[in-house]
C-alpha positions as CSV (number, residue, x, y, z in Angstrom):
1,M,-0.2,-0.2,-0.1
2,Q,1.1,3.5,-1.0
3,P,0.9,6.2,1.6
4,N,-2.0,8.8,1.1
5,H,-0.6,12.5,1.3
6,E,-3.9,14.2,1.2
7,S,-4.2,17.3,2.9
8,G,-7.0,17.5,5.3
9,S,-9.9,20.3,4.9
10,S,-10.1,22.7,7.9
11,G,-12.8,22.1,10.6
12,P,-13.6,23.1,13.8
13,A,-11.7,25.9,15.2
14,G,-9.6,26.0,12.3
15,V,-8.0,22.5,12.9
16,S,-7.4,20.5,10.0
17,A,-8.5,17.1,9.3
18,S,-5.1,15.6,9.4
19,E,-4.2,17.2,12.8
20,R,-7.5,15.5,14.2
21,R,-6.7,12.1,12.6
22,V,-5.3,9.5,15.4
23,A,-3.5,7.3,12.3
24,S,-2.4,7.8,8.9
25,R,-3.9,6.7,6.1
26,D,-2.6,4.8,3.1
27,H,-4.3,4.5,0.0
28,F,-6.5,1.4,-0.6
29,E,-8.6,0.3,-3.7
30,G,-9.6,-3.4,-2.6
31,E,-13.3,-4.2,-1.5
32,V,-14.5,-3.5,1.8
33,T,-17.8,-4.8,3.2
34,I,-19.9,-3.8,6.7
35,D,-22.8,-6.0,7.8
36,L,-25.5,-3.6,8.6
37,T,-27.9,-6.4,9.7
38,G,-29.4,-5.7,12.9
39,I,-28.7,-1.8,13.1
40,R,-31.8,0.0,14.3
41,L,-31.6,4.0,14.6
42,A,-33.8,6.2,16.4
43,G,-33.9,9.6,17.6
44,P,-35.6,12.8,17.6
45,G,-36.9,14.3,13.8
46,R,-35.4,17.6,12.7
47,N,-37.4,18.2,9.9
48,V,-40.0,16.3,7.5
49,S,-40.9,16.9,3.8
50,N,-42.8,14.8,1.0
51,S,-39.4,13.7,-0.4
52,G,-37.7,12.7,3.5
53,V,-36.9,13.1,6.6
54,Y,-33.9,14.2,8.9
55,F,-33.2,12.9,12.3
56,V,-30.4,12.9,15.2
57,A,-30.0,9.3,16.6
58,E,-28.3,8.4,19.7
59,G,-25.4,6.0,19.9
60,N,-22.8,4.8,17.9
61,P,-24.0,2.1,15.3
62,R,-21.5,-1.0,15.7
63,V,-20.8,-3.0,12.3
64,Q,-18.5,-5.7,11.2
65,V,-15.9,-4.7,8.5
66,R,-14.3,-7.0,6.1
67,I,-11.2,-5.8,3.8
68,E,-9.8,-7.7,1.4
69,G,-6.5,-8.9,1.6
70,A,-7.2,-8.8,5.5
71,E,-7.7,-12.1,7.7
72,G,-10.9,-12.0,9.8
73,S,-12.9,-9.0,10.1
74,R,-12.7,-6.0,12.4
75,L,-15.4,-4.6,14.8
76,G,-16.1,-0.6,13.8
77,E,-18.6,2.2,14.6
78,L,-20.3,3.9,11.7
79,V,-18.8,7.2,11.5
80,R,-20.7,8.8,8.5
81,V,-22.4,8.2,5.1
82,E,-22.8,10.5,2.8
83,R,-24.3,10.8,-0.5
84,I,-21.5,11.2,-3.5
85,G,-23.6,11.1,-6.6
86,A,-24.2,8.7,-9.1
87,G,-26.4,6.2,-6.8
88,R,-23.1,6.0,-4.7
89,V,-22.3,6.8,-1.1
90,G,-19.0,7.1,0.7
91,V,-18.8,5.4,3.8
92,A,-16.5,6.2,7.1
93,V,-15.8,3.5,10.1
94,R,-13.8,3.5,13.1
95,F,-12.6,0.4,14.1
96,V,-12.8,-0.1,18.0
97,D,-11.0,-3.2,18.2
98,E,-7.3,-3.7,18.1
99,P,-6.0,-5.1,14.4
100,S,-5.2,-8.7,14.9
101,G,-1.6,-10.5,13.9
102,D,-0.1,-7.1,11.9
């Protein structure tokens, strides 16, 4: 894997995303799968229309993550899902367990 040297965008209080990161990122184009089975999100609504609803859910939904080329799976928390167009979404997961055997 090749290191990813992307510069982060500015976040809260002028702190860049790269300064908030706990670990460095590496470029990776293999297949990643997360299991969302059994996840239920509930919380107070913020707004609703005929085309959709926005609400805020409590908690950190846990997911199992499988990464191509790695043995087994990792436990993670779903951090963000964002629509990136053309019927695709970007998904961010924070690992909550220790990697095995690296």
